[in-house]
Residue, then its C-alpha position, 0 to 999 in steps of 0.5 A: m455533560s460529556t467531553p469529545e474526548e470520551h465519544a472518540p471510541s464510539l465514533s472511531s468504531t462507527l466510522y465505516d459504518v455506511e449509514k454514519n457515513d451517508p445517513d441521507s443516502l446522497l452518495i448511495d441509494r440504500s432504499q433496495v438494501s435490507p437493514q441486515d445486508l447494510s449491517e453485513i456491508s458495514g461490517v465489511m467496510a469496518a473490516l477494509g478500515r482495520l485492515r488499512e489502519a494495521e498497513q498504515k501503522l506497519t508502514e509508518a513503523s517500517q519507514r521510522y526503522m529504516k529512516l525511510g520515505r514512502s517512495d524509498m520503501r517502495a523503491l526498496h521493495f521493488l529491488i528486493v523483488a527484482f534480486h529474487s527474480k534475478t532481475v537487473v533493474t535501471p533507474s527508468a525501471i524504478a521510475a516507472h514503478l513510482g510514477i516519478s520523473s527521471a530527476s526525482t528518481t536521480k535524487l532517490l538513488d542519490r539518498l538511498e545510496a548515500g544511507g548504504h541502501i543500494e549500489r550502482a553498477p554497470h549494466p551487464n548488456d548495455r553500456r549506456a545504463l546502470a543497474i540498481t541492487v539493494t545491499d545485502e544489509t539492507r535487504e536482510a533488515a527489510m525482510q528480517t523486520v517488516g518482510r516478516l510481518q508482512a508475510k503473515r498474510f500468507h497464513a490468512a489466506a492459506r486458511l481460506n479455500s479455493q473458492e474463498r480466495a477466488s471470492v476474496v480476489r473478485f471482491l478486492d478487484d472489484m472494489t479497486e475498480q470501483i475506487r480508481i481514479r479516472n477523470e475526476a476533476w477534483t483530483q487533478e493538480s492545480e496549474 
């Protein structure tokens, strides 16, 4: 008799197979889909799964390297782009970007400042506001590690021709729209 561990690699390889996830067509009516199309669609889902897993591993590795959490890393990325765009960032802009409260933003900024990742200064045009900037050391560390690896995506996109890029953008936008959370009751926080 085989052990569950022996089946793990073969199970992992079929994790995104449409038929393995929905064998009874309870989620997707596949009655009009040819076996060839079904196989190709499963291939697309598997490729997306591999991308998602690679992104997750990269995110986790960068968080460990920088010793920061997900929101911290997202805030720093926002600040790095703002630096390159010569845009002044306020705490409220960070809160809006992250979708968090001003109290949570204050805690996040306190944590990042204590870690030497950001600096707070008076806003150049609004004396009631603060300007938040990423430190040179943190920007350079992020650029030379996770930024350098993330930038390699450019090469994959550059290898496509113009029509292929348009198709990929259309596909990814369509897929994003299909899985966008709207008013599903199960996604609402319990009171």
